[in-house]
Backbone bond lengths (Angstrom), bond angles and torsions (degrees), N, CA, C in turn:
res aa  C-N    CA-C-N  psi(-1)  N-CA   C-N-CA  omega(-1)  CA-C   N-CA-C  phi
1 M - - - 1.460 - - 1.517 111.44 -
2 T 1.361 116.09 -35.76 1.464 118.75 179.76 1.516 112.12 -66.00
3 L 1.379 114.64 -32.58 1.477 119.61 179.92 1.547 110.45 -81.89
4 A 1.331 117.26 -30.80 1.463 120.88 -175.82 1.518 112.10 -67.20
5 F 1.339 117.85 -39.52 1.455 120.05 -175.47 1.539 112.40 -64.87
6 P 1.350 119.03 -47.28 1.475 118.08 177.05 1.507 113.26 -62.50
7 T 1.355 117.16 -35.63 1.461 120.92 177.71 1.496 110.93 -65.56
8 F 1.337 116.04 -46.33 1.470 121.47 177.83 1.552 110.52 -59.75
9 T 1.309 117.03 -43.18 1.459 122.02 -178.59 1.513 109.86 -66.63
10 A 1.337 117.47 -40.60 1.470 121.41 178.24 1.515 111.02 -59.27
11 G 1.350 116.88 -44.18 1.450 120.97 177.27 1.496 112.50 -61.45
12 M 1.335 116.29 -43.24 1.458 120.64 178.99 1.503 111.91 -62.98
13 V 1.304 117.67 -46.47 1.468 121.93 -178.87 1.507 112.10 -62.50
14 L 1.335 115.98 -43.04 1.488 119.59 178.42 1.502 111.60 -64.21
15 S 1.343 117.11 -41.49 1.484 120.95 -178.71 1.534 110.21 -64.62
16 I 1.315 117.46 -46.28 1.485 120.03 179.98 1.505 111.87 -63.67
17 S 1.327 115.77 -42.05 1.471 120.27 -178.04 1.533 110.98 -65.08
18 L 1.331 118.70 -30.35 1.459 122.71 -178.06 1.548 111.17 -78.62
19 I 1.331 117.69 -34.71 1.465 119.58 -171.60 1.558 112.58 -102.30
20 M 1.333 118.00 -6.11 1.446 118.52 -172.97 1.531 113.18 -74.56
21 A 1.346 119.04 -17.65 1.467 120.03 177.80 1.533 107.17 -65.08
22 I 1.367 113.96 147.12 1.459 120.05 -178.62 1.534 109.74 -76.56
23 G 1.349 113.42 83.65 1.442 119.75 178.91 1.542 109.63 -97.61
24 P 1.355 117.06 -171.09 1.475 119.56 -177.69 1.504 113.65 -58.89
25 Q 1.352 117.52 -38.86 1.481 120.72 -177.70 1.518 110.40 -66.42
26 N 1.336 117.71 -45.67 1.460 121.88 -179.95 1.526 111.19 -66.67
27 A 1.335 117.44 -40.09 1.442 121.56 179.61 1.521 110.08 -63.33
28 H 1.340 117.45 -35.40 1.445 121.15 177.98 1.536 111.09 -66.11
29 V 1.312 116.23 -41.10 1.483 119.41 177.18 1.513 110.36 -61.75
30 L 1.347 116.59 -44.22 1.451 120.53 179.62 1.545 111.27 -61.81
31 R 1.322 117.24 -40.64 1.442 121.05 178.60 1.516 111.49 -63.11
32 M 1.362 116.80 -44.79 1.461 118.59 178.16 1.533 112.13 -62.39
33 G 1.335 115.21 -31.53 1.433 118.22 175.29 1.519 113.50 -68.23
34 L 1.291 117.91 -40.72 1.463 122.02 175.67 1.537 111.47 -65.95
35 Q 1.308 116.93 -37.10 1.457 121.59 176.92 1.548 112.92 -73.25
36 R 1.401 114.27 -21.11 1.449 119.92 -177.15 1.536 109.87 59.65
37 Q 1.310 115.37 44.48 1.487 120.61 179.45 1.514 108.74 -132.90
38 H 1.336 115.85 115.75 1.459 123.60 172.69 1.525 111.93 52.85
39 L 1.344 117.57 37.82 1.457 120.81 -178.67 1.531 111.04 -61.53
40 W 1.319 117.72 -50.83 1.470 120.33 -173.57 1.530 111.13 -71.36
41 L 1.336 116.47 -32.03 1.480 119.87 173.22 1.544 109.54 -63.06
42 T 1.336 116.40 -42.85 1.476 120.76 177.13 1.516 112.07 -62.38
43 V 1.337 115.83 -41.10 1.478 120.31 178.90 1.526 111.33 -63.13
44 V 1.333 116.55 -44.31 1.457 120.89 179.04 1.514 112.23 -64.11
45 V 1.303 118.06 -44.13 1.484 122.84 -179.47 1.542 108.92 -64.32
46 C 1.335 118.32 -45.99 1.455 119.82 -178.86 1.532 111.34 -63.60
47 A 1.337 116.82 -39.12 1.462 119.96 179.48 1.563 110.50 -66.24
48 L 1.349 116.46 -45.08 1.446 120.11 179.19 1.515 112.56 -65.19
49 A 1.379 114.89 -36.39 1.492 117.15 178.58 1.545 109.93 -66.21
50 D 1.356 117.16 -38.85 1.457 118.90 176.97 1.533 111.75 -66.42
51 I 1.310 115.17 -39.66 1.491 118.87 178.45 1.516 110.30 -60.83
52 A 1.355 116.68 -40.77 1.475 119.15 176.54 1.524 112.77 -61.70
53 L 1.320 116.33 -40.34 1.490 119.73 179.56 1.526 109.87 -70.18
54 I 1.293 118.01 -39.95 1.470 121.45 178.04 1.533 109.72 -62.15
55 S 1.349 116.64 -44.54 1.460 120.84 179.27 1.540 109.96 -61.51
56 L 1.331 115.44 -42.69 1.471 120.11 179.85 1.529 109.75 -61.61
57 G 1.328 117.05 -41.91 1.457 121.67 -178.13 1.520 112.48 -68.13
58 V 1.376 116.58 -45.70 1.451 120.11 -174.52 1.534 110.79 -75.32
59 L 1.330 117.86 -36.17 1.430 121.80 -174.12 1.528 114.14 -92.06
60 G 1.370 114.75 -18.89 1.477 116.76 -173.64 1.487 115.33 -133.73
61 L 1.349 119.57 -61.71 1.439 122.08 -172.36 1.514 112.93 -63.01
62 A 1.329 116.75 -33.84 1.474 119.37 -178.82 1.537 110.86 -60.91
63 Q 1.324 114.65 -40.32 1.490 118.78 179.27 1.520 112.31 -75.49
64 L 1.356 116.99 -24.89 1.477 120.95 -178.51 1.498 112.31 -88.30
65 G 1.304 118.69 -10.06 1.443 122.46 179.75 1.527 114.81 87.77
66 G 1.308 117.59 20.33 1.468 122.07 174.36 1.528 111.34 100.49
67 L 1.354 115.21 -171.19 1.453 120.89 -177.81 1.504 111.11 -79.20
68 S 1.339 116.98 146.34 1.444 120.35 173.84 1.517 112.11 -68.71
69 D 1.307 115.77 157.70 1.490 119.41 -178.56 1.513 110.66 -61.49
70 K 1.331 119.61 -39.84 1.442 120.67 -178.66 1.505 112.07 -67.22
71 L 1.337 117.11 -42.50 1.442 120.69 179.66 1.526 109.70 -67.32
72 M 1.318 118.36 -39.91 1.425 121.02 178.73 1.514 111.30 -63.32
73 G 1.388 115.16 -41.29 1.463 118.52 178.36 1.515 112.48 -63.69
74 A 1.372 116.66 -38.26 1.455 119.11 177.53 1.523 111.02 -66.08
75 L 1.324 117.37 -40.00 1.478 120.74 178.54 1.534 110.81 -63.95
76 V 1.330 115.29 -41.64 1.488 118.36 179.34 1.532 110.92 -64.07
77 G 1.346 116.67 -43.43 1.448 120.24 179.83 1.501 111.49 -61.72
78 A 1.370 116.83 -46.27 1.441 119.68 178.02 1.543 112.83 -64.09
79 G 1.351 115.38 -36.93 1.441 119.82 177.98 1.513 112.91 -64.80
80 V 1.343 116.16 -44.01 1.463 121.49 179.17 1.526 110.16 -59.95
81 L 1.333 116.76 -46.39 1.484 119.73 179.26 1.511 111.01 -61.71
82 F 1.346 117.29 -47.00 1.450 120.15 -178.77 1.506 112.79 -63.02
83 L 1.337 116.62 -45.22 1.462 120.51 -177.88 1.517 111.66 -67.87
84 S 1.350 116.89 -34.91 1.474 119.58 178.97 1.517 110.72 -67.19
85 V 1.327 116.44 -43.84 1.463 119.23 -178.43 1.535 110.62 -67.14
86 Y 1.332 115.29 -44.83 1.474 118.80 -179.02 1.554 109.87 -66.00
87 G 1.311 117.31 -37.65 1.458 120.91 177.76 1.524 110.84 -61.88
88 W 1.368 116.05 -41.55 1.467 119.80 177.44 1.524 112.27 -63.38
89 Q 1.335 117.13 -40.64 1.454 120.66 176.08 1.512 113.60 -63.01
90 A 1.350 115.60 -41.27 1.447 119.40 176.80 1.539 111.84 -64.71
91 F 1.337 116.77 -38.14 1.419 121.67 -179.50 1.532 110.41 -66.54
92 Q 1.348 116.19 -38.56 1.463 119.71 175.96 1.527 111.40 -63.82
93 R 1.301 117.40 -40.68 1.474 121.46 176.27 1.535 110.51 -63.98
94 F 1.330 115.96 -34.92 1.490 119.59 177.84 1.497 110.61 -65.59
95 L 1.366 115.91 -41.47 1.462 119.47 -178.32 1.514 112.47 -76.76
96 H 1.322 118.32 -37.72 1.459 122.23 -172.76 1.534 108.33 -134.81
97 P 1.343 117.41 84.41 1.473 118.99 173.24 1.523 108.57 -56.14
98 R 1.324 114.61 135.18 1.455 117.07 -168.30 1.550 115.20 -76.78
99 A 1.308 117.66 -37.40 1.429 117.95 -175.98 1.531 111.05 -151.72
100 L 1.321 115.95 146.72 1.462 121.25 177.02 1.504 109.21 -124.94
101 A 1.285 116.96 148.68 1.451 122.12 176.62 1.502 107.52 -136.12
102 L 1.352 116.72 153.59 1.444 119.88 175.52 1.531 108.65 -97.70
103 D 1.288 115.07 120.91 1.449 122.65 -179.96 1.508 107.36 -106.09
104 T 1.303 118.15 133.21 1.434 120.46 -178.93 1.527 109.97 -112.16
105 Q 1.307 115.27 125.28 1.429 123.76 176.47 1.511 110.25 -136.60
106 D 1.306 115.19 122.01 1.488 120.81 -179.65 1.524 111.32 56.78
107 G 1.340 115.75 35.39 1.441 118.40 175.85 1.502 114.49 85.51
108 D 1.357 119.31 -10.30 1.429 122.61 -176.95 1.514 109.32 -99.49
109 Q 1.334 116.17 141.11 1.446 121.15 178.73 1.502 110.56 -106.11
110 H 1.316 116.78 132.18 1.430 119.72 177.05 1.531 109.10 -142.90
111 A 1.299 117.07 151.25 1.434 122.03 -175.71 1.515 111.07 -84.43
112 T 1.313 115.45 133.20 1.448 121.03 176.08 1.539 109.12 -129.92
113 L 1.298 116.46 149.54 1.448 119.66 -178.53 1.505 110.19 -83.03
114 V 1.322 117.34 133.75 1.469 122.48 178.69 1.539 107.25 -101.40
115 A 1.308 116.59 119.27 1.441 121.13 -178.65 1.522 111.67 -80.90
116 E 1.309 117.27 150.11 1.461 121.12 174.24 1.565 107.75 -70.01
117 P 1.336 117.14 141.69 1.477 120.62 -179.65 1.510 110.29 -58.58
118 V 1.350 114.22 141.81 1.472 121.87 177.76 1.524 105.68 -121.20
119 S 1.337 117.82 128.59 1.451 122.08 177.33 1.510 110.66 -76.21
120 R 1.356 115.66 166.11 1.441 119.79 177.64 1.528 110.64 -62.43
121 R 1.334 115.69 -41.40 1.465 119.65 -179.66 1.530 110.92 -61.17
122 Q 1.336 115.89 -45.04 1.482 119.72 178.18 1.493 111.51 -63.07
123 A 1.307 118.25 -37.33 1.481 121.29 179.41 1.526 110.63 -66.18
124 V 1.322 116.78 -41.59 1.468 121.40 -179.73 1.530 109.82 -66.07
125 L 1.343 116.01 -47.94 1.448 119.55 -178.12 1.514 112.53 -64.79
126 S 1.332 118.40 -36.72 1.442 122.57 177.10 1.514 112.01 -64.34
127 A 1.360 116.84 -43.92 1.415 121.35 179.90 1.537 110.93 -65.37
128 L 1.330 117.10 -39.67 1.462 120.00 177.54 1.514 111.53 -67.95
129 A 1.315 118.79 -36.87 1.453 121.73 177.54 1.479 111.40 -64.40
130 F 1.318 118.45 -44.36 1.474 120.97 179.23 1.528 110.14 -67.97
131 S 1.301 119.01 -25.88 1.453 121.23 -178.70 1.529 111.39 -85.27
132 W 1.323 116.93 -41.86 1.490 120.46 -170.34 1.502 115.10 -105.68
133 L 1.331 118.57 -15.12 1.457 120.60 176.94 1.546 112.15 -99.07
134 N 1.334 114.60 13.75 1.462 120.91 178.54 1.523 108.69 -110.28
135 P 1.333 117.74 105.96 1.470 119.36 -178.14 1.521 113.21 -55.76
136 H 1.363 117.68 -30.06 1.449 120.95 175.80 1.517 111.65 -55.63
137 A 1.360 114.79 -41.97 1.474 118.75 -178.73 1.501 110.80 -64.01
138 W 1.355 118.09 -38.75 1.451 121.96 177.59 1.519 110.60 -65.73
139 L 1.304 116.75 -44.35 1.469 120.06 179.32 1.498 112.71 -62.40
140 D 1.372 115.34 -45.61 1.464 119.55 -175.13 1.525 111.22 -72.41
141 T 1.349 117.54 -47.69 1.467 118.74 -173.57 1.500 113.14 -86.33
142 A 1.356 116.33 -53.61 1.476 119.00 -175.13 1.499 112.17 -75.07
143 V 1.331 119.43 -49.86 1.442 122.17 -172.31 1.520 112.67 -80.77
144 L 1.337 118.94 -56.65 1.476 123.03 -175.25 1.505 111.17 -66.67
145 I 1.328 118.25 -49.14 1.454 120.03 -179.45 1.542 110.55 -67.88
146 G 1.337 115.13 -39.83 1.454 118.82 176.67 1.489 112.92 -60.09
147 T 1.338 117.25 -44.05 1.453 121.73 178.80 1.519 111.60 -66.53
148 A 1.355 116.94 -42.21 1.452 119.89 -180.00 1.523 112.05 -63.55
149 S 1.331 116.61 -31.85 1.455 119.93 -179.81 1.529 112.43 -61.89
150 L 1.311 117.00 -27.11 1.468 120.22 -179.57 1.496 113.29 -61.82
151 A 1.341 116.20 -25.78 1.455 120.13 -178.75 1.523 112.97 -69.69
152 Y 1.350 115.66 -14.09 1.474 121.22 -178.01 1.501 112.86 -101.96
153 G 1.305 117.48 5.81 1.452 121.62 173.48 1.544 112.45 54.66
154 Q 1.315 116.25 -120.82 1.460 119.87 -178.61 1.526 112.37 -69.29
155 G 1.339 115.53 -14.64 1.483 119.84 176.73 1.516 113.76 -87.23
156 S 1.327 117.13 9.89 1.461 120.10 -176.62 1.533 112.03 -62.68
157 T 1.386 115.57 -32.42 1.472 118.56 179.09 1.513 110.98 -67.52
158 V 1.349 116.62 -40.12 1.448 120.90 178.23 1.540 109.22 -66.11
159 F 1.312 117.41 -38.49 1.449 121.85 175.48 1.524 110.63 -59.97
160 G 1.331 116.90 -45.46 1.450 121.75 176.91 1.501 112.97 -61.69
161 L 1.331 116.39 -41.09 1.491 119.20 177.32 1.561 110.90 -63.50
162 G 1.299 115.35 -37.17 1.472 118.02 176.81 1.542 111.25 -66.02
163 A 1.319 115.55 -40.70 1.472 120.07 177.88 1.531 109.74 -62.39
164 A 1.343 117.24 -43.71 1.487 120.90 178.96 1.526 109.91 -63.34
165 A 1.307 116.64 -40.88 1.489 119.44 177.84 1.537 111.72 -63.75
166 G 1.343 115.33 -36.55 1.450 119.24 176.84 1.541 111.91 -62.56
167 S 1.332 115.34 -40.56 1.461 118.34 179.02 1.539 111.17 -64.42
168 V 1.351 116.55 -42.07 1.459 120.38 177.62 1.533 111.08 -61.18
169 V 1.341 115.73 -47.08 1.474 120.77 -179.84 1.500 109.90 -59.35
170 W 1.351 118.12 -45.36 1.461 121.97 -176.98 1.552 110.60 -62.95
171 F 1.305 117.80 -48.59 1.466 119.16 -175.21 1.531 111.78 -70.27
172 L 1.313 116.20 -32.37 1.479 117.26 174.36 1.508 110.95 -65.48
173 A 1.297 117.02 -44.45 1.488 121.49 177.08 1.527 111.14 -61.75
174 L 1.335 116.58 -41.87 1.464 120.77 179.59 1.551 110.18 -66.81
175 G 1.344 115.51 -37.28 1.444 119.43 178.47 1.518 111.41 -64.63
176 V 1.364 117.88 -41.67 1.440 121.54 175.93 1.508 110.90 -60.66
177 A 1.340 116.29 -44.02 1.480 120.00 -179.30 1.517 110.91 -65.70
178 A 1.333 116.60 -40.51 1.454 120.20 178.41 1.537 112.41 -66.08
179 F 1.344 116.08 -38.55 1.452 119.89 175.42 1.523 112.10 -63.62
180 W 1.321 115.73 -41.43 1.456 120.67 178.69 1.525 110.28 -65.30
181 L 1.349 118.88 -45.34 1.442 121.93 176.91 1.511 111.79 -62.23
182 G 1.332 116.36 -41.63 1.449 120.61 -177.79 1.508 113.06 -61.16
183 R 1.313 116.78 -30.82 1.476 120.79 -179.27 1.538 111.24 -83.24
184 R 1.319 118.08 -16.78 1.451 119.87 -172.51 1.524 114.55 -119.83
185 L 1.327 117.28 -24.59 1.462 120.04 -172.79 1.524 112.80 -121.58
186 N 1.331 116.31 31.41 1.476 120.72 179.73 1.542 108.67 -82.35
187 S 1.301 115.84 78.86 1.456 122.48 179.43 1.478 112.56 -132.85
188 L 1.331 116.75 159.85 1.448 121.47 -179.13 1.507 111.97 -57.52
189 H 1.340 118.48 -41.40 1.452 122.87 -175.24 1.534 109.63 -69.47
190 V 1.324 118.44 -38.98 1.450 120.25 179.39 1.546 110.48 -68.17
191 W 1.304 116.64 -42.65 1.445 120.42 179.71 1.542 111.90 -63.68
192 R 1.320 116.74 -44.14 1.473 120.17 179.74 1.531 109.77 -65.00
193 A 1.314 118.10 -39.71 1.469 119.86 178.61 1.499 110.70 -65.71
194 L 1.338 118.24 -40.29 1.464 121.51 176.69 1.512 111.42 -63.20
195 D 1.324 116.17 -46.78 1.495 119.35 -178.57 1.555 110.08 -64.55
196 G 1.303 116.97 -38.92 1.479 117.67 176.65 1.493 112.60 -64.66
197 M 1.336 116.33 -40.78 1.466 119.96 178.65 1.538 110.55 -66.47
198 V 1.335 116.72 -41.17 1.452 120.91 179.39 1.549 111.37 -62.96
199 A 1.363 115.81 -44.92 1.459 118.06 -179.33 1.527 111.30 -60.93
200 L 1.338 118.01 -45.53 1.468 121.24 177.19 1.529 112.47 -62.17
201 M 1.296 116.26 -39.49 1.471 122.17 -179.99 1.518 111.10 -65.66
202 M 1.358 114.98 -44.20 1.481 118.75 -178.33 1.502 111.00 -65.23
203 W 1.348 115.98 -46.99 1.472 120.88 -178.05 1.528 110.64 -67.24
204 G 1.347 115.70 -38.81 1.457 118.12 178.25 1.522 112.79 -63.50
205 T 1.332 115.66 -41.40 1.473 120.96 179.27 1.563 109.87 -65.63
206 A 1.385 113.81 -39.42 1.473 116.83 179.80 1.523 111.26 -64.76
207 L 1.326 116.68 -42.00 1.480 120.54 178.48 1.526 110.83 -62.90
208 W 1.341 115.31 -41.31 1.474 118.56 178.95 1.524 110.28 -63.22
209 L 1.327 118.34 -40.09 1.430 121.07 -179.91 1.545 110.81 -66.85
210 I 1.324 115.63 -38.27 1.475 119.00 177.39 1.522 111.07 -63.84
211 S 1.347 115.81 -41.37 1.474 119.01 -179.52 1.547 110.35 -67.82
212 S 1.330 118.39 -26.77 1.458 121.59 179.11 1.529 111.85 -70.03
213 L 1.342 118.16 -19.36 1.430 121.99 178.32 1.521 113.19 -80.03
214 A 1.317 115.41 -18.66 1.475 119.60 -173.79 1.558 108.94 -73.70
């Protein structure tokens, strides 16, 4: 028990440190929070998707020596296509906000952006796409965490459980933050700033992935 706790904590700390950067997956959670559409469903799907990748890394890829070149190339290609298309959609939203509504609070009128309805199926598929079509997610969760778990020998499973717990803690915290922001910062300026940031992030990540193939 004395050895298990530090191993569990090490896995949790590594997991949180790898996923806490505002990448495509986290930006998507924030956007769903601002839209106030299926936020907690998105949080659950993203956490479960990360747990699946962590399990794959700890139980399989670590022993196999990582992803094959062909599989990695296919993931990079799919990731570049997905990130480019989503970046273009975000850029279009930045240039042309789709709808405005007048919201009245305390007698004051202010413009807020009205999002197009998103079905549960669309929310689940989007969360899975951001989790599994992003090569960074595979590298961080499956490869890096899986490889790090080898250092703990028979404690690798405990390390993996800690990493999975770290993912759950992070996405719950991010969901709370997104819910809080969604209730207070639902304005045209905030949405346009987020869409502009997302477009640049997506295209920048796609270009970095393309350069990694050279």
